[in-house]
N, C-alpha and C positions, 0 to 999 in steps of 0.2 A: 341264609339269608330268609330263612324263616326267624331266626332269631333276632336280627335285624329290624323284621317287621314289628315282631312282638315287642321289642323295646321303643321303636318309633310309635305303636300306636298305647303305650302307656307313658310314653312322655308325652303324648298328646293330652291324654286324659287326666295328666297331674297339672299339663300348664293349663287347661281348661277350668280345673279345681280351685289352682294356686288364682287365676284372674276373678274369683268370685271375692277373695282378699284383698288383692293388690291389684293398681292400676297399672298396666301391662300394655304399651304399644310401640310401636318402632322399635329402637333399640334396646332397649328394655325386654320387650317380650323375646326379641332375638337373643339375646344373653340367656335369659332364663331356659328358653328353652333348648338352647346347645346346653346349657350347665347341668340342666335334669337329665337331658340325654346322655351326657358323659358321664353323670354321677350314676345312672342307673346301670351304663355299660360297664364300668368301672367294677360295681359291686357285682354285677351277673357274671363278669372273667373271674373277680377273687371267689365266689363261689361254685364256679365250675373248674377252676384252674387246677385243684388236688385231684379231681376225677378224670378230667381230661386235660392234661398238659398242654398239649400241641393245638390246641384247638385257638386259642389267640397266641400262637407263636408270630406268626406274621400279619398280623390285623394291627395297622397305625390307623389308617383310615376309621375302622370300625367303630372308635368311640366317637367320632365327628357325625356321621352320617344318617345316625337313627335322629339327633335333634335338627339335621339339615331336612328329613324329611318330614317329622313332626311340624317344623316351621313351614313348610310346604304347605301342608294338611291346613294351618292355620289360614294361611293369607291365602288361597285359592280355592276352587272345589273340590271338594275330596274325589270324586271321581275320578276327574283328570288327574289328582296327584298319583293316585292309584295306578290308572293305566299307562300315565307317562314313567312313573319307576318301573313296573313291571315287563313293560315293552324294550326302557334301556339294560333292566338286567336280564331279560331272554337275548338278547341282540350279544350282550357283552358274552354271554356262557355260549351262543352259537359260534362265535370269533372265535374264542379261547378253545372252543371244543372241535371246529374244523381245523384250526392250527396245529392242534397235536396230532389230527389223524392225517394231518398233511405232512407232520415231521418237521413244522417249523418253528415248533416251542421246543423249548429243552425238557425232557420228561424228569430230569433227576435234578 
């Protein structure tokens, strides 16, 4: 989760930098944010794949999520985005952890 948050923050900052040189609104802004997020996450996965081969083994949505979070940081107040993302992440973790503890989810 920390890696996704770091890539989302870097995506947001790079988008702000890009907006100084290019007019980005609407669909172009969304496309630019998602593209930057995918490129950063792909670059990070290529860098870390040699040392940690199982880190990105089952992460299909992990390439899109940082861009979506950065896009929401762009559109709505940062506090609301961070709080809602943190709440959803925490709730998902609690549900998965309780499912594992109760034996409702497979462990292998």
